[in-house]
C-alpha positions in Angstrom: 3.0 49.1 38.4 4.8 51.7 40.5 8.4 51.2 41.5 10.2 52.6 44.6 14.0 52.0 44.6 16.0 52.2 47.8 19.7 52.7 47.4 22.5 53.5 49.9 25.6 55.6 50.1 28.6 56.3 52.4 28.6 52.9 54.2 26.9 49.6 54.0 24.6 48.3 56.7 23.0 51.7 57.0 19.5 50.4 57.4 18.2 50.3 53.8 16.2 47.1 54.6 14.3 48.6 57.4 13.6 51.8 55.4 12.5 49.7 52.4 10.2 47.6 54.6 8.8 50.6 56.5 8.1 52.4 53.2 6.3 49.4 51.9 4.3 49.0 55.1 3.2 52.6 54.9 2.1 52.2 51.3 0.0 49.2 52.5 -1.8 51.5 55.0 -3.2 53.3 52.0 -4.8 50.1 50.9 -2.3 49.3 48.2 -0.8 45.8 47.6 2.9 45.9 47.9 5.7 43.5 47.0 9.5 43.7 47.3 12.7 42.7 45.5 16.2 42.6 46.9 19.2 43.0 44.6 22.5 41.6 46.0 25.6 42.3 43.9 27.6 39.3 45.1 28.6 36.5 42.8 26.9 33.7 44.9 23.8 32.3 43.3 22.1 32.5 46.7 22.9 32.9 50.4 22.7 29.2 51.1 26.4 28.4 51.2 27.5 31.5 53.1 28.7 31.4 56.6 26.4 33.2 59.0 29.5 35.0 60.4 30.3 36.1 56.9 26.9 37.4 55.7 24.5 37.1 58.5 21.4 34.8 58.5 20.3 32.8 55.5 16.5 33.4 55.2 14.4 30.5 53.7 11.2 31.0 51.7 8.2 28.8 51.1 9.6 27.6 47.8 12.9 26.6 49.4 14.8 29.6 48.2 17.8 30.5 50.4 18.0 34.2 50.3 19.4 37.4 51.8 18.1 38.2 55.3 16.4 41.4 54.1 13.7 39.3 52.4 12.8 38.3 56.0 12.3 42.0 56.8 10.0 42.4 53.9 7.8 39.4 54.8 7.6 40.4 58.5 6.7 44.1 57.8 4.5 43.6 54.8 2.8 40.3 55.7 3.6 38.8 52.3 5.0 35.6 50.9 7.9 36.1 48.5 9.7 33.7 46.2 13.4 32.9 45.5 13.1 35.1 42.3 12.4 38.1 44.6 16.1 38.0 45.5 18.4 38.9 42.5 22.1 38.2 42.7 24.9 38.7 40.3 25.4 35.0 40.2 21.7 34.4 39.2 21.7 37.1 36.5 25.0 35.9 34.9 23.8 32.3 35.1 20.6 33.3 33.4 22.3 35.3 30.6 24.9 32.6 30.0 22.3 29.9 29.8 20.4 31.9 27.2 23.6 32.5 25.2 24.3 28.7 25.2 20.8 28.1 23.9 21.4 30.6 21.1 18.7 33.0 22.3 20.9 36.0 21.3 21.0 34.9 17.7 24.8 35.1 17.3 25.3 38.5 18.8 28.2 39.4 21.0 26.8 39.2 24.5 27.7 42.2 26.6 26.9 43.7 30.0 25.1 46.5 28.1 22.5 45.8 26.7 22.1 42.1 27.4 22.8 41.9 31.1 21.1 45.2 31.9 18.1 44.1 29.9 17.9 40.8 31.7 17.9 42.6 35.0 15.0 44.9 33.9 13.0 42.0 32.5 13.5 40.0 35.7 12.3 43.0 37.8 9.2 43.5 35.6 8.3 39.8 35.7 8.8 39.2 39.4 7.1 42.5 40.5 3.8 41.2 39.1 3.8 37.9 41.1 0.9 38.0 43.7 2.4 37.8 47.2 -0.7 37.6 49.4 -3.8 35.5 49.8 -5.8 37.6 47.4 -3.8 36.3 44.4 -4.1 39.9 43.0 -1.1 41.5 41.2 0.6 44.1 43.4 0.3 47.8 42.9 3.7 48.9 44.1 7.1 47.2 44.1 9.9 48.2 46.5 13.4 47.4 45.1 16.3 47.5 47.5 19.7 47.8 45.9 22.2 46.1 48.2 25.7 47.4 48.9 26.8 50.9 48.3 26.3 52.9 45.1 29.7 53.3 43.4 31.0 49.8 44.3 32.2 48.1 41.1 30.1 45.0 41.7 26.8 47.0 41.7 27.6 48.9 38.5 25.5 46.7 36.2 22.5 47.0 38.5 22.8 50.8 38.8 23.0 51.1 35.0 20.0 48.8 34.7 18.0 50.9 37.1 19.1 54.1 35.2 17.6 52.6 32.1 14.6 51.2 33.9 13.4 54.7 35.0 12.8 55.5 31.3 11.4 52.1 30.5 8.6 52.4 33.0 8.1 56.2 32.9 8.7 59.1 35.3 5.4 58.7 37.1 6.1 55.1 37.9 9.6 55.3 39.3 10.9 57.0 42.5 14.3 56.7 44.2 15.0 57.0 47.9 18.7 57.2 48.7 19.8 56.4 52.3 22.8 58.2 53.5 24.7 58.7 56.8 24.9 62.0 58.7 27.6 61.5 61.3 27.8 63.6 64.4 31.3 64.6 65.2 32.1 66.7 68.3 28.4 67.6 68.5 28.2 68.8 64.9 26.0 67.1 62.2 28.2 66.6 59.2 26.5 66.8 55.7 29.6 66.3 53.4 29.3 62.5 53.2 25.7 62.8 52.0 26.6 65.5 49.5 29.4 63.3 48.1 27.1 60.3 48.0 24.4 62.2 46.1 27.0 63.6 43.7 28.2 60.0 42.9 24.6 58.9 42.4 23.8 61.7 40.0 27.0 61.0 38.0 25.6 57.5 37.4 22.4 58.9 36.0 20.1 58.5 39.0 18.5 61.5 40.7 17.0 60.9 44.2 13.4 61.9 44.9 14.0 61.6 48.6 17.1 61.5 50.8 16.7 59.4 54.0 19.3 60.6 56.4 20.4 58.1 59.0 21.6 59.9 62.2 21.9 59.0 65.9 20.0 62.2 66.7 17.2 64.3 65.3 18.5 66.5 62.4 18.6 70.2 63.1 16.6 72.4 60.6 19.8 74.1 59.3 21.2 70.6 58.6 18.1 69.6 56.6 18.2 72.9 54.7 21.9 72.5 53.9 21.4 69.0 52.6 18.4 70.1 50.5 20.3 73.1 49.0 23.5 71.2 48.1 21.8 68.1 47.0 19.3 69.9 44.8 16.1 68.7 46.5 13.4 70.4 48.5 13.5 70.3 52.4 10.3 68.1 52.3 12.3 65.6 50.3 14.9 65.2 53.1 13.7 62.5 55.6 15.3 62.3 59.1 15.7 58.7 60.2 17.2 59.2 63.6 17.5 56.5 66.3 14.2 55.5 67.9 13.2 53.0 70.6 12.9 50.2 68.1 12.8 49.6 64.3 9.1 49.2 64.6 8.8 52.9 65.3 10.4 53.8 61.9 7.2 53.6 59.9 5.5 56.1 62.2 8.6 58.3 62.1 8.4 58.4 58.3 4.6 59.0 58.5 5.1 62.0 60.7 7.4 63.5 58.1 4.8 63.1 55.4 6.9 60.7 53.3 3.7 59.0 52.0 2.2 62.3 51.0 5.2 63.1 48.9 5.3 59.6 47.3 1.6 59.7 46.7 1.9 62.9 44.7 5.2 61.9 43.0 3.9 58.5 41.8 0.2 59.6 41.3 -0.9 56.9 43.6 -4.4 58.4 43.7 -4.9 57.1 40.2 -4.9 53.5 41.5 -8.5 52.4 42.0 -9.1 51.1 45.5 -12.4 49.9 47.0 -13.7 50.5 50.5 -12.4 47.1 51.6 -8.9 48.0 50.5 -9.0 51.3 52.4 -10.5 49.6 55.5 -7.7 47.0 55.4 -5.1 49.8 55.3 -6.7 51.8 58.1 -6.8 48.6 60.3 -3.1 47.9 59.6 -2.1 51.4 60.7 -4.2 51.2 63.8 -2.7 47.8 64.8 0.8 49.1 64.1 0.2 52.2 66.4 -1.1 49.8 69.1 2.0 47.7 68.7 4.4 50.6 69.2 2.4 51.7 72.2 2.8 48.3 73.8 6.6 48.5 73.2 6.8 51.9 75.0 4.6 50.8 77.9 6.2 47.4 78.5 7.8 47.3 82.0 8.0 43.6 83.1 11.3 42.2 81.9 11.6 38.7 80.4 15.2 37.4 79.8 15.8 34.7 77.2 19.2 33.1 77.0 20.1 32.5 73.3 22.7 29.7 73.3 24.3 29.8 69.9 27.6 29.4 68.0 27.4 32.6 65.9 26.7 35.1 68.7 29.6 37.3 67.6 27.5 38.5 64.7 23.9 39.1 65.9 22.6 39.2 62.4 23.3 35.5 62.2 20.1 35.0 64.2 18.1 37.9 62.9 14.8 36.0 62.3 15.2 34.4 65.8 15.6 37.9 67.3 12.6 39.2 65.5 10.4 36.3 66.4 11.3 36.8 70.1 10.5 40.6 69.7 7.2 39.9 68.1 6.3 37.5 70.9 7.3 39.8 73.7 5.3 42.6 72.1 2.3 40.4 72.0 2.7 39.5 75.7 3.4 43.2 76.5 6.8 42.3 78.1 10.2 44.0 77.8 12.6 41.6 76.1 16.2 41.1 77.0 18.2 38.6 75.0 21.1 37.2 76.9 23.8 36.1 74.4 25.6 32.9 75.5 28.3 31.5 73.3 27.7 27.8 73.5 31.4 26.8 73.6 31.9 28.9 76.7 29.5 26.6 78.6 31.9 23.7 78.1 34.4 23.0 80.9 37.9 24.3 80.1 41.2 23.2 81.5 42.8 26.4 80.3 43.0 29.0 83.2 42.4 31.9 80.8 39.0 30.4 79.7 37.6 30.0 83.2 36.3 33.6 83.3 34.3 33.0 80.1 33.0 29.7 81.5 31.7 31.2 84.7 30.3 34.3 82.9 28.4 32.0 80.4 26.9 29.9 83.2 25.9 33.0 85.2 24.0 34.3 82.1 22.3 31.0 81.5 21.3 30.4 85.1 19.8 33.9 85.5 17.6 33.7 82.4 13.9 33.1 82.4 14.0 30.9 79.3 16.5 29.1 77.1 16.6 29.0 73.3 18.9 26.9 71.2 18.6 27.9 67.6 19.8 26.2 64.4 23.4 25.8 63.3 25.9 23.6 61.6 29.1 21.7 62.6 30.4 20.4 65.9 31.7 23.5 67.6 29.7 24.4 70.7 27.4 21.5 70.6 28.4 20.0 73.9 27.7 23.4 75.5 24.2 23.4 73.9 23.6 19.9 75.3 24.5 21.2 78.8 22.1 24.2 78.3 19.3 21.8 77.3 20.0 19.6 80.4 19.9 22.7 82.6 16.5 23.8 81.3 15.1 20.2 81.5 16.3 19.6 85.1 15.4 23.0 86.5 12.0 23.4 84.8 13.2 26.4 82.8 11.2 27.0 79.6 13.1 25.7 76.6 12.7 26.1 72.8 14.9 24.2 70.4 15.0 25.0 66.7 16.3 22.6 64.1 19.7 21.8 65.7 18.1 22.7 69.0 15.6 19.8 68.6 18.5 17.4 67.9 20.5 18.7 70.8 17.6 18.2 73.2 17.0 14.6 72.0 20.7 13.7 72.4 20.8 15.1 75.9 17.6 13.2 76.8 19.1 10.0 75.3 22.3 10.4 77.3 20.9 11.2 80.6 17.5 9.4 80.7 17.9 6.5 78.3 21.5 5.7 79.5 23.0 6.0 76.0 26.1 7.7 77.3 27.7 7.9 73.8 24.6 9.3 72.1 25.6 11.7 69.4 24.7 12.9 65.9 26.1 11.6 62.6 27.0 15.2 61.9 29.1 15.5 65.0 30.8 12.1 64.7 30.2 10.3 61.4 32.4 7.3 62.6 30.3 6.6 65.7 28.5 3.3 65.9 25.0 3.1 64.5 23.4 2.5 67.9 24.9 5.8 69.3 23.5 7.9 66.4 20.4 9.5 67.8 20.5 11.9 64.9 21.1 10.5 61.4 21.6 11.8 57.9 18.4 11.9 55.9 18.5 9.2 53.2 17.3 11.4 50.4 19.9 14.2 50.8 22.9 14.7 48.5 26.1 14.3 50.5 28.4 15.7 47.9 26.8 19.0 46.7 26.2 21.7 49.3 24.2 24.4 47.6 20.4 24.0 47.7 20.5 20.3 48.6 19.0 20.3 52.1 15.4 19.6 52.9 14.1 23.1 52.2 10.9 25.2 52.2 7.3 24.9 53.3 6.3 21.4 54.4 3.4 20.0 56.5 3.7 18.8 60.1 0.9 16.6 61.3 -0.1 16.5 65.0 -0.2 12.9 66.2 -3.3 11.2 67.8 -4.0 12.0 71.5 -2.0 15.3 71.5 -5.0 17.6 72.2 -3.6 18.5 75.6 -0.2 19.5 74.1 0.8 23.1 74.8 2.4 23.5 71.4 -0.7 22.2 69.6 -2.9 24.5 71.7 -0.7 27.4 70.6 -1.5 26.4 67.0 -5.2 26.7 68.0 -5.6 22.9 68.0 -4.8 22.5 64.3 -4.6 19.0 62.8 -1.5 20.1 60.9 0.7 23.2 60.4 2.9 24.3 57.5 6.3 25.7 58.4 9.7 26.2 56.6 12.5 23.7 56.9 16.3 23.8 56.4 18.1 20.7 57.5 20.1 17.6 56.5 19.7 15.5 59.6 16.8 14.0 61.5 16.0 12.0 64.6 16.7 8.3 64.2 13.3 6.8 63.7 14.4 3.6 65.3 14.8 5.3 68.7 11.5 7.2 68.8 9.5 4.5 70.6 12.2 4.2 73.3 12.4 8.0 73.7 8.6 8.4 74.0 8.4 5.6 76.6 10.5 7.8 78.9 8.4 11.0 78.4 9.9 12.7 75.4 6.9 12.9 73.1 7.1 13.6 69.4 3.7 15.3 69.0 4.3 16.3 65.4 5.6 14.3 62.5 5.8 14.7 58.7 3.0 13.5 56.4 4.5 10.0 56.3 4.4 9.6 60.1 8.1 8.7 60.2 10.1 11.9 60.4 10.0 13.7 63.8 9.1 17.4 63.6 8.0 18.6 67.1 9.0 17.2 70.5 7.5 18.1 73.8 8.6 16.9 77.2 5.8 15.6 79.4 5.5 17.2 82.9 7.6 20.3 82.1 6.3 23.9 82.1 7.4 24.4 78.5 10.0 22.2 76.8 9.4 22.2 73.1 11.6 21.8 70.0 10.9 21.9 66.3 12.9 20.4 63.4 11.6 23.2 61.2 12.4 26.9 61.6 9.3 28.7 63.0 11.1 32.0 63.1 11.0 32.3 59.3 7.2 32.7 59.3 6.9 35.0 62.3 5.3 38.4 61.4 5.3 41.7 63.4 1.6 41.5 63.9 1.4 37.6 64.0 4.1 36.1 66.1 5.4 32.5 65.6 3.5 30.2 68.0 6.5 28.2 69.3 8.3 31.5 70.1 5.2 33.0 71.6 5.0 29.9 73.9 8.6 30.3 75.0 8.3 34.0 75.8 4.9 33.5 77.5 6.1 30.6 79.6 9.2 32.5 80.6 7.1 35.5 81.6 4.7 33.3 83.5 1.7 34.1 81.3 1.4 30.9 79.2 -2.0 30.0 80.6 -3.3 33.4 79.7 -2.0 33.1 76.2 -3.4 29.6 75.7 -6.8 30.8 76.8 -6.9 34.0 74.7 -9.2 34.6 71.8 -7.5 34.5 68.5 -8.4 38.2 67.7 -7.0 39.5 71.0 -4.9 42.6 70.5 -1.5 43.0 72.2 -2.7 45.9 74.4 -5.4 43.6 75.9 -2.9 41.2 77.6 
């Protein structure tokens, strides 16, 4: 097993996740099997209880694990399926060590950070790195490990020490470190001091970088590269320039041009790994498809505008998987994507004079968009604005996609305005509302007291109902009898109202395996009005877009019929 660690210095949010994903993707182009682990030094056991405005999106895995959003990056770039154990947090590690201590596993020893905690981290990495993550069920060849936060932070110290020890545990030929650092441009001059200081801090902790990935708004000058190489004690070929490009999907090719993989191949002796002709063919095909993808981005000219009506729009990372699913779909359709951010609460009428400008601006954005998307969320804030957005899309034949809360919103709007249930609401929005008004109800099996990990989570089947062969969403899924998608919710459509809703044209074309719980709705006679109780964005891949999102973008761009009639193997450039 080969290990590539990606760490960061100077500031957080520098792009370690994209660099780690891009490095893994390039290693896959060699025919290697690649997996990823993310280390998060926060005390939370997982990301499930964090506010999206605090930490960004919570990403959900097949096994129901609620994890850091970077695991979504890994799955999207590498085309793999990870587990909750691929996300290590301080909370998880301490819980693991304390549990072992309580059972007496340490045989009466004084349990300490070193060696017990650091050993637990190393053992966790070795165990998880060998879990197969693709359909082949073959153990991976390479594991990419991203260390979250910034090296030098007190909370990351145990993990840094564990990785220092780990390099000797696995051997020099099996361990490489890429350190991502910032090179700011001030008054036109590229400054190298922050990187020099970051590398000095890293070395003082016992870790020596094999490559330094320099994030900069512009291409690094040769003197800058040479200066970093000289003062950071590396060769110029070990300094990688990660400057701003058209999209993050160009980053792998940017790294490839700078011969990053050539260096890593030599450094880790990757040529010693036995690969057959099928492995190499798979890698060559991946690189060719990726090049085609970036070409389609650069050549896209027709604009498609999607209004994202949400409640966490002040932090775009709150909807990272949604954004990526829209990007994947627009690239497949060869369209240029523009996401129009609409704060849902701004759509609600305000009596306050100072709020009127926001109100009019929000409605101008919504009414000028080609399609409308209402993503998931929690709580009552902004829900009336979302209901108004769903009503706008339904009445004006604007393509609409609802995800999780977006499905519940669309159903409430339909019940209010077409069923005459004026007080229709959700048990989440108004727990004291009368039963007959609760279009959305609490799922009976869900724990109402504990918050962490108690929702309906993970991969679950959705079965298409009889006589739905003409359904657009089913056609997008290639006419499948059932699909498996990831869930994260506590509430569901009231099964007692389904027959009444369907009699008025709102069809629940997909349900769970029991035939009771509503999973997909589709409005009859509308160009594209679809909503899913699950989160299709979690399974969207760069080269394999989520089908509900593809339908929204295609319908909004006026090419849904072409997409529905395409061959499954059709490449993006052929649209």
